[in-house]
N, C-alpha and C positions, 0 to 999 in steps of 0.2 A: 610296496609293490602295487602295480595297477591290476585291479581285479578284472577277470574276464566274465562277461555276461553269460554267454553261451559258448559252447565248444566252437572254436574257430572264429568267433566274433571279434572284431578289433577292439582295442582298449578305448575308453571314452575320449582320451586325448586325440587318438587317431581319428575316431569318428567325428570329433569336432572339426578337425582339420580337413576332413574329406567330405563332410556333409554340407548342410545348407548354410552353415556359418562361415564357410571358406571365403566368400566375398567380403564379409566384415573383417576377417583376419587380414586380407590383402589391403583393405582400406586403412586399417590400423597401422600396418607396416608402411604404407605410403605416407600417412600423416607423420609417423615417427621420423621417416627419412626427410620429409620437408622441414620439420622442426629442427632436426639436426643441421640441415643445410642453412637454415636461417641463423641459428646460433653461430655456426662457423663463419658465415658472412659478416655478422656483427663483430665477432672477435677479430677477423681479418681487417675490417674497416677501422676499428679502434687501434690496431697495431700500425696500420699505415698512417693514421693521423698522428700517432706518437712519433713515428719515424720522420714524418715531414716536419713536425715541430722541432725535433732535434737537429734536423738538417738546416732549418732556418736559423737556429741559434748558432750552428756551426758556421753559417755564412756571415754571421755578425761578429766573428772573431773568436768564438769560444772553441775550446778543444774537446775532442771526444775521447773519453777515458773509459777503458774496459778492464774490469778486474776479474779475478777468478770467481766462479760460482761458489766454489768450496775451497777454502784455504786452511791447510792443516798447520797446527802449531808444532814446530820442530821439537820442542821440549816434550810435548805430549807423545809424539811419535817415539822419541827415545825411551821414555818411561814405558810405553806399551811394548817396545822391542825388548827391553830388559825383563819385563814381566813374562813375555813369551819364552825368552831364553831360560829364565828360572824355572818356569813350569816344564819346559822341555827337559831340563836336567833332572828334575824330580821324577818325570815319567820314565826316563831311561834308568834311573836308580831303582824304580819299581818294576823293572823288567818289562817295560812297554816301549821298546825302541822305535816302533813305527810312529806312535804319537809324539815321542820325544824328538825325533828327527824333523817331523812336520812343524813342531813348535819352534825348533831352532831355526829352520828355514824362514818361518814367518817373522821371527825376531830379527834375523839378518836383513830381510826385505824392509822391515819398518825402519831399521837403522839406516839403510841406504836411502829410503824415502826422506828421512829427516835430514841427511847430509845433502841430498839433491835440492830439497826445499830451502835449506839455509844458505846454499851457495848461489842461489839465484840473485840477480841484481835487485836492489831495492826499487820500489815503485810499482806501478801497475804493469801487468803483462803487455798491454797495448795502449798506445796514446797517439792520437793523430791531431795535428794542427797545420797551420799554413806553411810551416817549415818542413815538415816531413812526417814520416811514420816511425815511431819509436817502439820497438819490440824488445821484450826481455830476452829473446833468443838471438836477434840479429843486431840489436842496437839501433842507432838512428839511421834511417834511410831517407835522404833528401828526395823530394818529389822530382827534382831535375834529373835524378838518376833512374827513375822508374820509367821504363819504356812502354810497358803494357800492364794491364790488370785483367785478371781472369777470376771468375767465381765458379766453384764447382760444388755440386751436390752429388755425393757418392753414396749409392745404396749398398748397404752391407747387411743382408738379412732383413730384419725388421727395423733396423736403425738407419738413419740418414745423417751422414757426416758432411760438414760444410768446411770448405777450404778457400782461402783467399790466396791467389797466386800473384806475385810481383815479379815481372821480368825486369831485371836490373842489369846495368853495365858493371863489369868486373865483380861478379858475385862472391869471389873468393875473399875479398876484404871484409865482408860481413860475416864470414864463417870463422875468422881467426879467434874471436872471443866467444863463439857459440858453444853451448854444451856439447859433450861428446856425441850424444845420441842425434843431435841435429847435424853435426858435421858428418856423421856416418850416413845420414839420410840424404845429404847433399854432397857426397864425396866427389861426384863427377864434375862439380862446378868450381872446384878450388882453383883451377887454371883456365877456366873458360872466359871468353870475352863477354858473353852475355849468358844469362841463365835465369831460371825461375826459382824464387824462394817461396815456400809454401807455409802459410800460417793456419794452424788449426783453430777454428772459431767456436767449437761446441762447448768448450769448458769456460768460455767467457760469459759475463753477465749481460752483455748487449746482444741484440738479435743479429744474426749473420747478415740479413738483408741491410740493416742499418750500417754495419761496418763496411759492406761492399759499396753502398751508395755514397757514404761519406768519403771513402777513399777515391772514388771517381770524381766527386765534386771538388775535393781539394786538389787532386792531380790536374784537373783541367785548368786551374788557375795559374799553374806554372807554365812559362813560355817554352820550356824545354821540349825536345822531340818526343812525341807520344803517338804510338801506333794503336789506335782505338780498336782495330780489327784483330789484335793479338789474342791468341788462345794457346792453351798448352799443347795443342797438336801442331802448332806452327813451327817450322824448321828454323834453326838458328840462322841459317843463311839469309832468310827473309828479313830478320831483325837487323842483321849486320848490313844488308843492302839498304834498308830504310835509314839507318843511322848514317851511312855513307852519303846517301842522297841529301839528308838534312844538313850534314856538315858542308857538303858542296854548295848547297843553296845559301847557307849563311856566308860562306866564303865569297860567293858571287855577289851577294848584296854588299858585303864590306868592300869588295873590289870596285863595284860601280859607285859606291859612295865616295871612295878615295879618288876614283877617276874623275867624278864630277867636280870635286873640289879642285883637283889639279887642272881640269879642263878650263874652268873659269880663269885660273891664274895663267895658264899657258896661252889662252886666247889673247890676253892683254899683252903678252910678250911675243906672240907669234911663234910659240914653240910646240903647239899641240899638233900631233900627227895622227891622222885617222888610221884605224886598224882594228881587226877583230879582237874582242875580249877573250883572252885565253881561258878565263874561268868559266865562260859559257859552255865550252865544249866539255869541261870536266863535269859540270852540273848535268848536262844532257846525258852523258854516258852513265852517270850515277843513277839518274832517274830511270833510264832504260833498264839498267840491271835490276832496280827495285821492281819495276813493272813486270819484268820476266819472272822474277822470284815469286811475286804475288800470283801471277797467272799459273805458275807451276803448283803453288800451294792450293789454289782454288781447284785445279784439275785433280790433284791428289785427294782433296777433301770430297769432291763430288764422286770420284771413283770409289772411295771408301764407303760413302753412304749408299751407293748403288750396290756394292758387294754385300753390305749389311742387309739391305732389303731383299736381295736375292737369297741369302742364307736364311733369313727369316721366313720367306715364302716357301722355300724347300722344306724347312723344318715343320711349318704348319701343314703342308701337304702330306708329309710323311705321318704326322700325328693323326691327321684326318683319315688317311687310308688305313692306318692301324686300327682306329676306332671302328671304322666300317667293317673291317675284316673280323674284329671281335664280335660285332653285333650280328653279322650275317653268317659267321662261321659256326 
């Protein structure tokens, strides 16, 4: 306990904080905050250098392999489950049903964890190379089928969860061999034309930023249609309009290439007749639909941000008024 000098006098610690030593205490706090910031900056710089080095090796043809931070042995899980079940039976025999039931449930959960661990496909949970992204949950996803990539940081309490979203064509084919929990999480995508497959990155031994940047770097090498503005808030109609416009563009290029080859041949034989290219109109209409869809998405996003700022301002004003009312009341 902190002794009191005189009746009503503050403790020595309070006197230190409120007396002449208060400026020194503030200086110490400022120096500590500065040292902490310098250490954090150095750690961040070293992490960025490591990520850039791995990306350079990835550009040289190497693959990025991410394993689990913690991998359980199924045999050890089974043995632990059997031990919990045995202890639960003994507890129930000793007239302690509460502890017995808890141990039996723990044993059942360990047995399920061993089964789930053993049924997973062999190999690392995540592997990326120039061919595509191979996940233990979805299998091989070629880069040509990836239309967009999104990276999310989700705040949950004091934890920060990282997710990598892949917008793919025909997502149902990647869910056929997926674990049941993954199929339930993506149940709405089994018959969709396009959809987003989410990968949880926090249990992997590679930094989430490295995985995200490596996925972008490898995807940009593929000539397939890629919507760099895609995010999880984007409506599927925008993605479908984008794909339709890219398919029409490829069709127009192929048509003009064939038309040019036939034109040189027809000119020699006097058989070429001038006329409008029918594929040009298809491409123009597809591009117009895509632009309208993007404009609608941008208006919706701007309106959502405006509403969020309005709600935040109203909430802050109400909190401020309540604090003033409590102070003056």
